N, C-alpha and C positions, 0 to 999 in steps of 0.2 A: 395513487403513488405508494409504491412499496420504498424501502429501504433496500440498500445493497452495499458492502464491502469491496474495495478493493484493495488488493494484498499486493504491493509492492516485491517483485522477486529480481535477484540480481543486479547487471548493470555493470559495466565495466568502470574501475577505481577513477577517480579522480585525482590528479596527482598534483596539482596547483592550487596554491589558494584562490588566486586570479582563475579558473576555471572551477571551483566549488562554488565560489562567491558567484558566479553566471549563474551556475547549475542552481543555487538554493533562489535566484531570481526567477529563474523561468517558472520552478516548482509554483513560489510565490504565485505568480502572473496566471497560472495555470489555478489553484485553489482558488482564487481572490475572485477568476469567472465564473466560477463555480457558485460560488458563493453570490454573485451578483445575481444570474439567474435562479436561485432559490434552490441548491442540487447540493450543496455543498452542508455536513450534518457537522459530522466531527473526522477529526482524525492526528496522528502524531506519527513523525519517525521513529524508529527504535533503535536505542542502543546496541549494541556489540556485544555478544557474550550473553550468559542467562544460566537458567538453570531449568532441566528436564525431569520431569516426576514421571516415573511410568509403571506400567503394571500393576500387579494385584498387591505388589511387596512395597508400590510406591516408591521404587528407587529413585532415588538422584544424584544424576551426573549435572557435569559440567556440560554446558550446552548452549545453543543449539550447533550441532555437529552435520552439516550437510555441503554439499558442495556449492562453492559462490553463486551460481546461477540459480541456485535453490534455494537460498536464503530470504526470508521476508526482512525485509529493511525497514517498512513503514506500512501504514495502512492509512485507510479514510473511508467515512460511510458517507455516502450520497442518498439524495431521494429521486427518486426516476421512475418515469410511465411503466416502464418494464425492464428485463433483460436488454432487450436491444437499445432498448434508451440508453439503457447504465453503459452495455459495452459502448457505443459510441460515448460517451462523456468521457469513457477512459480512454480514447483516443489520443487527448489531445497533453496526456501526461508525458513530462520530460525524459523519464526513463529510457522510453524506444531511443530517444537520441545517442541511447548510451549502451544499445544492447541490452536492455531489461525486459521484463515483461509485468503484466497486470492480468493476476488472478481478478474478474471479477464474479462475487457470488451474491446471490440471493439472502437477505435475512431472513430465516423463517418468523412467521408471528406466531406468537406463543396463545394459547387463551389464559389469562389472567384470573 
């Protein structure tokens, strides 16, 4: 088994508290299913805003500044047999119901 990161991008904004709560229940159910199958390792939603440190001069700016469809709203780490299996696991993500995207990335194993 290898580790993979799911980066959650975009998704239509939820406008009512009831929609937000229903959406949260869907996310919890999906992640609980991944946990029950032994695939979920870690993950959290991300707060809006932050700082961007960039370049040789380490310039600090408020950020992130990206189009809403490209903003990363959270991540989880999963364990899967291979990239195809990890991609299959991502298909249950509720973000697709809101026209969002999941970027599935293998975690590189570094020698210690």
